[in-house]
C-alpha positions as CSV (number, residue, x, y, z in Angstrom):
1,M,-9.2,306.9,5.1
2,V,-9.1,308.7,8.5
3,E,-6.1,311.0,7.7
4,R,-7.9,312.3,4.6
5,R,-10.3,314.2,6.9
6,Y,-7.4,316.5,7.9
7,R,-5.4,316.8,4.7
8,S,-6.9,320.1,3.5
9,R,-6.1,321.6,6.9
10,M,-2.6,320.3,7.3
11,G,-1.4,321.3,3.9
12,W,0.4,318.0,3.2
13,A,-0.5,314.7,1.4
14,A,-2.9,316.5,-1.0
15,G,0.2,318.5,-2.2
16,L,0.7,322.2,-2.3
17,A,0.3,322.4,-6.1
18,A,-3.5,322.8,-6.6
19,P,-5.2,320.9,-9.4
20,A,-5.7,322.7,-12.7
21,A,-8.1,325.5,-12.3
22,G,-11.3,325.7,-14.4
23,P,-11.7,328.4,-17.1
24,A,-13.6,330.8,-14.9
25,E,-11.0,330.5,-12.1
26,K,-8.1,331.0,-14.6
27,E,-9.8,334.1,-16.0
28,E,-10.3,335.5,-12.5
29,R,-6.7,334.8,-11.6
30,T,-5.4,336.3,-14.8
31,R,-7.6,339.4,-14.3
32,N,-6.3,339.9,-10.8
33,G,-2.7,338.9,-11.5
34,G,-1.5,342.3,-12.7
35,Q,-0.9,343.5,-9.1
36,D,1.9,341.0,-8.3
37,G,5.1,342.4,-7.1
38,Q,3.6,345.8,-6.2
39,Q,5.6,348.1,-4.0
40,D,5.3,347.5,-0.2
41,Q,3.1,349.9,1.6
42,G,3.3,348.2,5.0
43,G,5.7,347.9,7.9
44,Q,9.3,347.0,8.1
45,G,10.4,343.5,7.2
46,R,7.7,343.0,4.6
47,E,8.1,342.5,0.9
48,T,6.2,341.2,-2.1
49,T,7.7,338.9,-4.7
50,Q,7.1,338.6,-8.4
51,D,4.8,335.7,-9.1
52,T,6.1,334.0,-12.2
53,G,4.2,330.7,-11.8
54,W,1.1,329.3,-13.4
55,S,-2.3,330.7,-12.4
56,S,-3.2,327.3,-10.9
57,Q,-0.4,327.6,-8.3
58,E,-1.3,328.4,-4.7
59,R,0.0,331.8,-3.7
60,A,2.2,331.7,-0.5
61,I,3.4,334.2,2.0
62,L,6.6,333.2,3.7
63,V,7.2,334.0,7.4
64,G,10.5,333.8,9.2
65,A,11.8,334.9,12.6
66,D,15.2,336.3,13.6
67,L,15.4,334.8,17.0
68,R,17.9,336.5,19.3
69,H,18.2,333.3,21.4
70,P,19.3,330.6,18.9
71,G,18.4,327.8,21.3
72,V,14.7,328.7,21.1
73,R,12.8,328.4,17.9
74,G,8.9,328.0,17.8
75,R,8.9,325.5,20.7
76,T,10.5,325.2,24.1
77,D,10.5,321.5,24.8
78,A,13.8,319.6,25.0
79,A,13.3,317.8,21.7
80,S,12.6,321.0,19.9
81,R,15.6,322.7,21.5
82,A,17.7,319.8,20.2
83,R,16.4,320.2,16.7
84,S,16.9,324.0,16.7
85,A,20.6,323.3,17.4
86,G,20.6,322.0,13.8
87,A,19.9,325.5,12.5
88,T,23.1,326.3,10.6
89,L,21.8,329.2,8.5
90,G,21.1,332.8,9.5
91,A,17.5,334.1,9.3
92,E,17.8,335.7,5.9
93,D,19.6,332.7,4.3
94,S,17.0,330.3,5.9
95,M,14.2,332.3,4.4
96,A,15.9,332.1,1.0
97,E,16.0,328.3,1.4
98,L,12.4,328.3,2.5
99,E,11.5,330.1,-0.7
100,E,13.3,327.4,-2.7
101,L,11.4,324.7,-0.8
102,A,8.1,326.4,-1.5
103,R,8.8,326.6,-5.2
104,T,9.9,323.0,-5.2
105,A,6.6,322.1,-3.6
106,G,4.7,323.9,-6.3
107,A,3.7,327.2,-4.6
108,A,4.1,330.7,-6.1
109,V,5.8,332.9,-3.5
110,A,3.7,336.2,-3.3
111,G,5.4,337.8,-0.4
112,R,7.7,337.5,2.7
113,L,7.6,338.8,6.2
114,M,10.2,338.7,8.9
115,Q,10.1,339.6,12.7
116,K,12.9,339.8,15.2
117,L,11.9,338.0,18.4
118,D,13.4,337.3,21.8
119,H,10.9,334.4,22.2
120,P,8.1,333.2,20.0
121,N,4.6,334.0,21.1
122,P,3.3,330.7,22.5
123,S,-0.2,331.4,21.1
124,T,0.5,332.7,17.6
125,F,4.3,332.6,17.3
126,L,4.3,336.2,16.0
127,G,3.5,339.3,18.0
128,K,0.1,340.9,17.8
129,G,1.2,343.8,15.6
130,K,3.1,341.6,13.2
131,L,0.2,339.2,13.0
132,E,-2.1,342.1,11.9
133,E,0.5,343.0,9.3
134,L,0.6,339.5,8.1
135,K,-3.1,339.4,7.8
136,E,-3.1,342.6,5.6
137,L,-0.3,341.2,3.4
138,A,-2.1,337.9,2.9
139,Q,-5.3,339.8,1.9
140,E,-3.4,342.2,-0.4
141,E,-1.6,339.4,-2.2
142,R,-4.7,337.1,-2.3
143,A,-2.6,334.4,-0.6
144,D,-3.9,330.8,-0.4
145,L,-1.5,329.8,2.4
146,V,1.1,331.1,4.8
147,I,4.4,329.1,5.2
148,F,6.4,329.5,8.5
149,D,10.1,328.8,8.5
150,E,9.6,327.0,11.9
151,E,7.8,324.0,13.3
152,L,4.6,325.3,14.8
153,T,2.8,323.7,17.8
154,P,-0.7,322.4,17.0
155,S,-2.3,325.3,19.0
156,Q,-0.2,327.9,17.2
157,Q,-1.3,326.5,13.8
158,R,-4.9,326.5,14.9
159,N,-4.8,330.0,16.2
160,L,-3.1,331.3,13.2
161,E,-5.6,329.7,10.9
162,N,-8.4,331.3,12.9
163,A,-6.8,334.7,12.7
164,L,-5.7,334.7,9.1
165,K,-8.5,332.5,7.5
166,V,-5.9,330.8,5.2
167,K,-4.1,327.5,5.4
168,I,-1.0,327.5,7.6
169,V,1.9,325.3,6.7
170,D,5.1,325.1,8.8
171,R,8.6,324.1,7.7
172,T,8.1,320.4,8.7
173,S,4.9,319.9,6.8
174,L,6.3,321.6,3.8
175,I,9.3,319.2,3.6
176,L,6.9,316.3,4.2
177,D,4.8,317.5,1.2
178,I,7.9,317.6,-1.0
179,F,8.9,314.1,0.1
180,A,5.4,312.9,-0.7
181,Q,5.7,314.3,-4.2
182,R,9.2,312.9,-4.8
183,A,8.9,309.4,-3.4
184,R,8.8,306.9,-6.3
185,T,9.5,303.5,-4.8
186,R,7.2,301.6,-2.5
187,E,9.6,301.9,0.4
188,G,9.9,305.6,-0.1
189,Q,6.2,306.1,-0.2
190,L,5.7,304.0,3.0
191,Q,8.4,306.0,4.8
192,V,6.9,309.3,3.9
193,E,3.4,308.2,4.9
194,L,4.7,307.1,8.2
195,A,6.4,310.4,8.8
196,Q,3.2,312.3,7.8
197,L,1.0,310.3,10.2
198,E,3.4,310.7,13.1
199,Y,3.4,314.5,12.4
200,L,-0.4,314.5,12.3
201,L,-1.1,312.3,15.4
202,P,-0.3,314.9,18.1
203,R,-2.3,317.6,16.2
204,L,-5.6,315.7,16.1
205,S,-6.9,317.1,19.4
206,Q,-6.3,320.7,18.3
207,L,-8.0,320.1,15.0
208,W,-11.0,318.6,16.7
209,V,-11.4,321.7,18.9
210,Q,-12.3,323.6,15.8
211,F,-14.3,320.8,14.2
212,S,-16.5,320.5,17.4
213,R,-17.6,324.1,17.0
214,L,-19.5,323.1,13.8
215,G,-22.2,321.4,15.9
216,G,-24.8,323.0,18.2
217,A,-26.0,326.6,18.1
218,G,-27.3,329.3,20.4
219,S,-25.6,331.3,23.1
220,G,-26.1,328.8,25.8
221,G,-23.7,325.9,26.7
222,G,-26.1,323.2,25.4
223,G,-24.6,323.2,21.9
224,R,-21.1,322.7,23.2
225,I,-22.1,320.0,25.6
226,A,-24.1,318.2,22.9
227,T,-21.2,318.4,20.5
228,R,-18.4,317.5,23.0
229,G,-19.3,313.8,23.5
230,P,-19.4,312.7,19.8
231,G,-16.4,314.9,19.1
232,E,-14.3,313.3,21.7
233,T,-15.5,309.8,20.7
234,Q,-14.6,310.4,17.1
235,L,-11.2,311.9,18.1
236,E,-10.4,308.7,20.0
237,V,-11.6,306.6,17.0
238,D,-9.3,308.6,14.7
239,R,-6.3,308.2,17.1
240,R,-6.7,304.5,17.3
241,A,-7.1,304.2,13.5
242,I,-3.9,306.3,12.9
243,R,-2.0,304.3,15.5
244,R,-3.0,301.1,13.8
245,K,-1.9,302.5,10.5
246,V,1.4,303.6,11.9
247,A,2.0,300.1,13.4
248,D,1.1,298.6,10.0
249,L,3.5,300.9,8.2
250,R,6.3,300.2,10.6
251,E,5.8,296.5,10.1
252,K,5.9,296.9,6.3
253,I,9.0,299.1,6.4
254,E,10.7,296.6,8.7
255,R,10.0,293.8,6.2
256,I,11.5,296.0,3.4
257,S,14.4,296.8,5.7
258,D,15.1,293.1,6.2
259,Q,15.1,292.6,2.4
260,R,17.5,295.5,2.1
261,G,19.7,293.8,4.7
262,L,19.8,290.7,2.6
263,Y,20.9,292.7,-0.4
264,R,23.6,294.3,1.7
265,S,24.7,290.8,2.8
266,R,25.0,289.7,-0.8
267,R,27.1,292.7,-1.6
268,K,29.5,291.8,1.2
269,E,29.7,288.3,-0.3
270,D,30.6,289.9,-3.6
271,A,33.4,291.5,-1.6
272,L,33.2,294.9,-3.3
273,P,34.0,298.1,-1.3
274,I,31.2,300.6,-1.0
275,A,31.2,304.3,-1.3
276,A,28.1,306.4,-0.3
277,I,27.4,309.8,-1.8
278,V,26.2,312.2,0.8
279,G,25.6,316.0,0.8
280,Y,23.2,318.8,1.1
281,T,20.2,318.7,-1.1
282,N,20.7,320.0,-4.7
283,A,24.5,319.8,-4.3
284,G,24.8,317.5,-7.3
285,K,24.9,314.0,-5.9
286,S,22.6,312.4,-8.5
287,T,24.5,314.3,-11.2
288,L,27.7,312.8,-10.0
289,L,26.2,309.2,-9.9
290,R,25.0,309.6,-13.4
291,A,28.3,311.0,-14.6
292,L,30.3,308.1,-13.2
293,T,27.9,305.2,-14.0
294,D,25.4,306.4,-16.6
295,A,22.7,305.5,-14.1
296,D,19.1,306.5,-15.2
297,V,18.4,308.7,-12.2
298,L,16.5,312.0,-12.1
299,V,18.7,315.1,-12.3
300,E,16.8,318.3,-11.7
301,N,17.7,321.7,-10.2
302,K,15.3,321.3,-7.3
303,L,15.6,320.4,-3.7
304,F,15.1,316.7,-2.9
305,A,14.9,315.8,-6.6
306,T,15.6,312.2,-5.7
307,L,14.8,310.3,-2.5
308,D,15.3,306.7,-3.3
309,P,18.8,305.2,-3.0
310,T,20.5,303.9,-6.2
311,T,23.6,301.7,-6.3
312,R,25.8,301.1,-9.3
313,R,29.2,299.5,-10.0
314,V,32.2,301.7,-10.9
315,K,35.6,300.7,-12.1
316,L,38.7,302.4,-10.6
317,P,41.8,303.3,-12.7
318,N,43.6,300.1,-11.4
319,G,40.7,297.9,-12.6
320,Q,39.3,297.3,-9.2
321,E,35.5,297.8,-8.9
322,F,33.5,299.4,-6.1
323,L,29.8,300.0,-5.4
324,L,28.6,303.7,-5.5
325,T,25.4,304.5,-3.7
326,D,23.4,307.8,-3.9
327,T,21.4,308.7,-0.8
328,V,18.7,311.3,0.1
329,G,20.0,314.8,0.4
330,F,20.2,316.5,3.8
331,I,19.0,319.9,4.8
332,Q,19.2,322.0,8.0
333,R,16.6,321.1,10.6
334,L,15.6,318.0,8.7
335,P,12.4,316.9,10.4
336,T,13.0,314.3,13.1
337,A,10.1,312.1,11.8
338,L,11.8,312.0,8.4
339,V,15.1,311.0,9.8
340,A,13.5,308.2,11.8
341,A,11.3,307.1,8.8
342,F,14.2,307.0,6.4
343,K,16.6,305.3,8.8
344,A,16.4,302.0,6.9
345,T,17.3,303.8,3.7
346,L,20.1,305.8,5.3
347,E,21.6,302.6,6.7
348,E,23.3,302.4,3.3
349,I,25.6,305.1,4.6
350,N,26.5,303.1,7.7
351,D,27.5,300.1,5.6
352,A,29.8,302.2,3.3
353,D,33.6,301.9,3.5
354,I,34.0,305.6,2.5
355,L,31.8,308.6,2.1
356,I,31.9,311.0,-0.9
357,H,30.7,314.3,0.4
358,V,29.4,316.4,-2.5
359,V,29.6,320.2,-1.8
360,D,28.2,323.0,-4.0
361,V,31.2,325.4,-4.0
362,T,29.1,328.1,-5.6
363,H,26.6,328.3,-2.8
364,P,27.2,331.3,-0.5
365,N,26.4,329.1,2.5
366,R,28.5,326.1,1.7
367,E,30.2,326.0,5.1
368,E,26.9,326.0,6.8
369,Q,25.7,323.3,4.5
370,I,28.7,321.2,5.3
371,Q,28.0,321.7,9.0
372,A,24.3,320.6,8.5
373,V,25.4,317.4,6.8
374,G,27.8,316.7,9.6
375,Q,25.1,317.2,12.2
376,T,22.7,314.8,10.4
377,L,25.4,312.1,10.1
378,D,26.0,312.5,13.8
379,E,22.3,312.2,14.4
380,L,22.3,308.9,12.4
381,K,25.3,307.8,14.6
382,I,27.5,307.2,11.6
383,G,30.9,306.1,12.8
384,E,34.2,307.6,11.7
385,K,34.7,306.9,8.0
386,P,37.2,308.1,5.5
387,V,35.7,311.1,3.7
388,I,36.4,312.5,0.2
389,T,35.1,316.0,-0.4
390,A,33.9,316.5,-4.0
391,L,33.8,320.2,-4.5
392,N,31.2,320.4,-7.2
393,K,30.3,323.0,-9.8
394,V,33.8,324.5,-10.1
395,D,33.1,325.3,-13.8
396,Q,30.9,328.1,-12.5
397,L,33.8,329.8,-10.6
398,S,36.0,332.4,-12.1
399,P,39.7,331.6,-12.5
400,E,40.5,333.8,-9.6
401,E,37.9,332.1,-7.3
402,L,39.2,328.7,-8.4
403,A,42.8,329.7,-7.7
404,V,42.0,330.5,-4.0
405,L,39.7,327.5,-3.4
406,P,41.0,326.1,-0.1
407,L,41.3,322.4,-1.1
408,E,43.5,321.7,1.9
409,S,40.7,322.7,4.3
410,Y,38.5,319.8,3.2
411,P,39.2,316.1,3.8
412,N,40.7,314.7,0.5
413,G,39.3,317.7,-1.4
414,V,38.8,317.2,-5.2
415,P,37.5,320.0,-7.5
416,I,34.9,318.6,-9.9
417,A,32.1,319.7,-12.3
418,A,29.9,316.6,-12.4
419,A,27.6,318.0,-15.1
420,R,30.6,318.5,-17.4
421,G,32.6,315.5,-16.4
422,T,35.5,317.7,-15.2
423,G,37.7,316.2,-12.5
424,L,36.1,312.8,-12.4
425,D,39.4,311.0,-13.2
426,K,41.1,312.7,-10.3
427,L,38.1,311.8,-8.1
428,L,38.4,308.1,-8.9
429,E,42.1,308.2,-8.3
430,T,41.4,309.7,-4.9
431,V,38.8,307.0,-4.2
432,Q,41.3,304.4,-5.1
433,A,44.0,305.9,-2.9
434,V,41.7,306.2,0.1
435,L,40.4,302.6,-0.3
436,D,44.0,301.4,-0.5
437,E,45.0,303.4,2.6
438,S,42.0,302.2,4.6
439,A,42.6,298.5,3.6
440,D,45.3,296.3,5.2
441,R,46.7,294.8,2.0
442,V,49.2,292.0,1.4
443,L,51.2,290.8,-1.6
444,V,49.8,287.6,-3.2
445,E,51.2,285.4,-6.0
446,V,48.9,282.5,-7.0
447,R,48.1,280.1,-9.7
448,I,44.4,279.6,-10.0
449,P,43.2,276.5,-12.0
450,Y,40.7,277.2,-14.8
451,T,38.1,275.3,-12.9
452,A,38.1,278.1,-10.2
453,G,37.6,281.0,-12.6
454,E,35.4,282.8,-10.0
455,L,38.5,283.4,-7.9
456,V,40.1,285.2,-10.8
457,R,37.1,287.5,-10.9
458,L,37.3,288.0,-7.1
459,F,41.0,288.9,-7.4
460,H,40.2,291.6,-10.0
461,Q,37.3,293.0,-8.0
462,R,39.0,293.3,-4.6
463,G,42.7,293.3,-5.5
464,V,45.1,295.3,-7.5
465,V,46.5,293.0,-10.3
466,E,50.2,293.7,-11.1
467,S,50.6,290.9,-13.6
468,E,48.5,288.1,-15.1
469,E,49.6,285.2,-17.2
470,F,47.7,282.2,-18.7
471,G,49.5,278.9,-18.5
472,E,48.7,275.2,-19.1
473,E,47.6,274.7,-15.4
474,G,45.8,277.9,-14.8
475,T,46.0,281.7,-14.4
476,D,49.1,283.1,-12.7
477,L,48.2,286.3,-10.8
478,R,50.5,288.7,-8.8
479,G,49.1,291.7,-6.9
480,T,47.8,292.9,-3.6
481,L,44.6,292.0,-1.7
482,P,43.0,293.1,1.5
483,R,44.4,290.8,4.2
484,R,40.9,289.3,5.0
485,F,40.8,287.8,1.5
486,A,44.3,286.4,1.4
487,G,43.3,283.2,3.1
488,T,40.8,282.4,0.2
489,F,43.8,282.1,-2.2
490,E,46.3,280.5,0.2
491,R,45.9,277.0,-1.2
492,Y,46.9,278.3,-4.7
493,A,49.9,280.3,-3.5
494,L,53.1,280.0,-5.7
495,P,56.4,279.2,-4.0
496,R,58.4,282.4,-3.5
497,A,61.7,282.5,-5.4
498,G,64.8,282.2,-3.3
C-alpha cells in the first residue's frame, strides 16, 4: 500500500494511459483539440506533433539532449556513466525511439524539444532558457506530462515538477510503465514490481521534501519544524515498508527461479538442443516463434509486445527436434533494475545451445540495434555461443536493396520474412547445420529391443537417423549421435561388418 502514495507523482504503476474521461472532460478536450499540430512560434529545437490519439490519452512533451560528451548523460556517478555507454543511437534517433515508447505506453505525443548540452544542469537537467521554453510549450499544448529521454536524478525530477507544474517521467520510469502494462504471468508481474520499487526507493526522500511543505503555515520557521519530525518518521516507515516488500518479492522470484531451474533440468534430461531467440524489441521475435511453431503468442507492432518467455518444440529437416525459446526484447539503455529483475527469465538465454538473433533489416538503425543487443548480452555475461542472424522483414525491401544486403557481414546470416513465412526452410537448415557443427557426433549402429522403445525416441530427437529397419528382435538404427549420448546405446551396438 505504501508505494501507492507516490504513484501519481512517479508516473508509473498507475499507467500513463488515463482512465476513460467523463462526458464533460471529453467535450472540453474535443473543443480544445483543434489546435494540435499548430506551427511552432518558439525557439530552435522545438516542434509540435499531430495528436491522433483518443481524447482520454495523456498529452506528452518529449525532451531530449544532444550531449557533446557521450560519457555523460543526466547523471555523473560511475554506474550512470556505465549505463550511458549503452547509448547506441544518436540524439534524433533516440528521440524517435522515445516517441514510439511513449505511444506504446498510451500517451499522445503533443510536442518535442531538444537541447545541445556540454553537461546536464545538475538541478533541472536543462538550461534556464530552455526550461522556460519547455514551460511555454507545455502550456500551449495543454500537456499532462513531460517525458525526458534520460534517467533523471530525484532532485532533478522534483525541481522540474515544481517549475513546470506537470508530471515528469524519465526514460527509465517510462519503460517500467510499459513493462507493468505488458507483464502477463505471475513471474513477470513480480519482476516488474521489484524493478519499480527499487527505482522508487532512492526517490522517497526527495518526494517527502515536497510533501512536508503541506503542513504548517506562516512566515516563521515553526511550521517547518512542526512538520519535519512527522515527515521524517513517515519517510523511515515508508522506507522500511518498501524494503520489506522488496525482500519479499526477491524471495518469491527466487522460488519461481528455482522452479524454472527444475524445468530446465527436465529439458536437459529430454536431451533436446535449445535455441533462444534474441533481438531488439519489435524486430519480429514473437512473429518468428509463431511462424515456426504456431505458438499462441501476442504479435503486435509495438515495443515490448511480449515479456514472458515461451518455449516450443520445432522439427528440423533431418527429423531431429529442438526447443525454441522466445525472450524479452532488448533496447538501448535498458534500465539496470529491469536487467536485474528479469535475470531469472533471461537465464533461458544462458542455457541455450545457440542464439537466433532477429534483426529488422528495414530499420534505419539496425547496426546500432545489433550493437545494443550485444551490449545487453555482455551485461548478462552470456558466454560465447554460436549465433544465427535472422535478417527479418526482407519482403519490405526492394529487389535492389535485397541484392546488396551484406549477408556475409553477419554470423550465419539468413534473409527471412517471418510474417509471410519466407526463408524459414533455409533458417531451419542453418540451425541444423550449426547444431551439427557445434556437436561432437559419432556414427552409431544399434539394435534396440521393442521393450526399450524410449531409446528409439531419444535417437530420433538427438540424432540424425540414416536408416531404420524393424526386425523380429527390435529396431535397427544407423545414424549419428552427439558423443555424450553414444554410451547410452553402447550395450545395443551391432557388430561392425568386416
